[in-house]
C-alpha atoms as one frame of an Amber mdcrd trajectory, in Angstrom:
protein
  31.351 -25.226   3.496  34.910 -24.906   4.751  37.485 -27.716   4.478  40.422
 -27.549   6.900  43.502 -29.719   6.317  45.516 -30.294   9.491  49.168 -31.292
   9.621  48.418 -34.301  11.843  45.683 -35.802  13.972  46.844 -34.183  17.194
  46.589 -30.780  15.547  43.137 -31.614  14.201  41.954 -32.614  17.690  43.274
 -29.376  19.188  41.723 -27.260  16.440  38.334 -28.967  16.668  38.260 -28.656
  20.467  39.103 -24.955  20.159  36.467 -24.388  17.457  33.751 -26.121  19.472
  34.481 -24.300  22.728  34.650 -20.996  20.845  31.261 -21.681  19.268  29.796
 -22.555  22.670  31.169 -19.351  24.208  29.724 -17.312  21.351  26.311 -18.929
  21.794  26.303 -18.362  25.556  26.931 -14.656  25.039  23.610 -14.418  23.217
  21.421 -17.169  24.664  20.400 -18.602  28.018  21.911 -21.980  27.172  23.703
 -23.810  24.366  22.684 -27.216  23.043  25.699 -29.304  22.046  25.210 -32.517
  20.038  28.106 -34.963  19.807  28.769 -38.394  18.284  29.931 -41.589  19.912
  32.673 -43.806  18.567  36.426 -43.632  19.081  37.325 -40.527  17.050  35.811
 -37.813  19.283  37.222 -39.136  22.573  40.437 -37.050  22.473  38.397 -33.978
  21.488  36.233 -34.508  24.550  39.346 -34.852  26.719  40.641 -31.502  25.485
  37.304 -29.748  25.867  36.646 -30.958  29.406  39.643 -28.988  30.696  38.489
 -25.686  29.187  36.748 -23.180  31.429  33.455 -21.997  29.976  30.063 -21.758
  31.673  29.398 -25.470  31.283  26.400 -25.248  33.636  24.532 -23.623  30.730
  25.534 -26.248  28.158  23.089 -29.061  27.367  24.949 -32.049  25.927  23.156
 -34.640  23.836  24.162 -37.390  21.445  23.671 -37.266  17.705  22.640 -40.896
  18.000  22.542 -43.716  20.513  22.559 -47.478  20.409  19.413 -48.680  22.172
  21.161 -50.220  25.154  21.298 -49.124  28.823  23.773 -46.345  29.550  26.009
 -48.690  31.556  26.296 -51.083  28.579  29.699 -51.319  26.891  28.208 -50.204
  23.553  26.437 -47.141  24.953  27.552 -43.839  23.468  26.348 -42.140  26.649
  29.008 -43.979  28.606  31.752 -42.534  26.393  30.415 -38.994  26.713  30.102
 -39.244  30.486  33.609 -40.676  30.859  35.458 -38.416  28.415  33.493 -35.142
  28.131  31.395 -34.723  31.267  34.397 -34.543  33.573  36.673 -31.796  34.839
  35.182 -28.371  34.171  32.600 -29.915  31.829  31.137 -32.043  34.627  28.796
 -29.106  35.248  27.113 -29.568  31.857  23.616 -31.045  31.700  23.383 -34.380
  29.879  20.202 -34.946  27.863  19.642 -38.692  27.972  17.839 -40.530  25.181
  17.579 -44.070  26.556  14.276 -45.056  28.151  14.272 -48.239  30.207  11.423
 -50.572  29.356  10.702 -48.949  25.974  11.841 -49.829  22.477  13.574 -47.224
  20.347  10.443 -46.987  18.217   8.253 -46.412  21.269  10.587 -43.826  22.779
  11.274 -41.746  19.658   8.144 -39.523  19.891   8.799 -38.848  23.592  12.417
 -37.900  22.904  11.418 -35.647  20.002   8.988 -33.813  22.271  11.655 -33.455
  24.961  14.083 -31.882  22.468  11.697 -29.223  21.196  13.315 -26.483  23.281
  16.840 -27.662  22.411  16.623 -26.860  18.699  18.017 -25.502  16.603  21.108
 -27.271  17.922  23.634 -24.603  18.873  26.827 -26.542  18.167  27.117 -29.882
  16.385  30.031 -32.297  16.057  29.648 -35.098  13.530  31.595 -38.164  12.513
  31.324 -40.112   9.283  31.713 -43.773   8.377  33.388 -45.077   5.261  29.869
 -45.842   3.975  29.126 -42.081   4.250  26.688 -42.465   7.142  26.590 -39.915
   9.935  24.874 -40.211  13.304  22.806 -43.385  12.744  21.610 -42.314   9.309
  22.881 -45.393   7.451  22.481 -45.798   3.682  20.139 -48.696   3.087  18.449
 -48.534   6.496  14.684 -49.008   6.016  13.888 -45.844   8.008  16.411 -43.590
   6.234  14.047 -41.974   3.765  11.682 -40.909   6.539  14.555 -39.716   8.713
  15.937 -37.539   5.911  12.578 -36.087   4.866  12.148 -32.359   5.424   9.186
 -33.051   7.727  10.973 -35.716   9.793  10.623 -35.527  13.578  13.644 -34.445
  15.604  14.661 -38.033  16.324  13.929 -41.294  14.569  14.356 -44.943  15.445
  16.664 -46.689  12.975  17.402 -50.400  12.482  20.496 -50.695  10.254  20.787
 -54.127   8.645  24.416 -54.671   9.706  24.143 -53.464  13.316  23.336 -55.659
  16.337  20.835 -53.307  17.961  18.304 -50.627  17.109  19.405 -47.002  17.241
  17.899 -43.624  17.976  19.201 -40.799  15.798  18.733 -37.122  15.296  17.046
 -36.739  11.920  18.542 -35.170   8.819  16.657 -31.867   9.271  17.587 -31.680
  12.968  21.286 -32.106  12.118  21.237 -29.833   9.101  19.523 -27.074  11.082
  22.348 -26.753  13.625  23.762 -23.249  13.973  27.440 -24.294  13.924  28.393
 -27.623  12.343  31.708 -29.471  12.417  32.776 -32.812  10.933  35.983 -34.556
  12.041  37.448 -37.260   9.807  40.826 -38.996   9.631  42.619 -40.846   6.842
  42.758 -40.820   3.077  39.896 -43.308   2.840  37.546 -41.042   4.785  38.573
 -38.043   2.693  37.835 -39.962  -0.497  34.482 -41.073   0.932  33.617 -37.503
   1.876  34.535 -36.171  -1.559  32.340 -38.854  -3.109  29.499 -38.091  -0.709
  29.325 -34.530  -1.963  28.398 -35.839  -5.427  25.699 -38.301  -4.337  22.019
 -38.037  -3.336  21.167 -37.779   0.366  19.864 -41.339   0.627  23.169 -42.700
  -0.688  25.386 -40.363   1.332  23.557 -38.785   4.300  26.605 -36.803   5.440
  26.491 -34.689   2.283  22.972 -33.522   3.091  23.680 -32.333   6.628  27.164
 -30.760   6.566  26.421 -27.956   4.093  27.483 -24.648   5.565  29.674 -26.379
   8.152  33.391 -26.977   8.610  35.162 -30.230   7.768  38.327 -30.939   9.771
  40.627 -33.571   8.211  44.020 -35.067   8.928  45.765 -38.042   7.384
């Protein structure tokens, strides 16, 4: 694993955007398409802005979320809405978005269908992760009742998760699906997140899921 300290957050955003587009270009030189899994939340938005202006063959990039709140895509809490507004614009508007949400189904009902749909998208070509102060990544939350199954080596590609402190169910790529990505990047900001990450690397997977899926990847940090 590589740990990159950036001089400030703007530099970290630029460096992560460059690393991700470089990884996508490299993949497209060797494969028909690249699968690109990204998080929601506020941190990756500026990275998406920077990437959307870069010219690569976006028509061969399949964009998916690492996890999604189980709400319609036009809902304010939908991660898909962020990706469509901030990444799938400009040059990147040509990318194909792989939607998880299924109207009329619960997350639990939809998970097997989504896993089957993603069979030809794995291993994930390029992965961007975030991390919470509780050391969760995607929707793999410590203490969630489904976490052990989602982290198991035989877990399906996606799992439904119902974190105790969240207002809605989630769908999340599983631990093995995340860990199996070809190129992995984690972006974190602040001293508190750095301390949490350092602690995560000393803890079991069920206490700190991020530590189990970022091995072999690159961590990008700025204060």
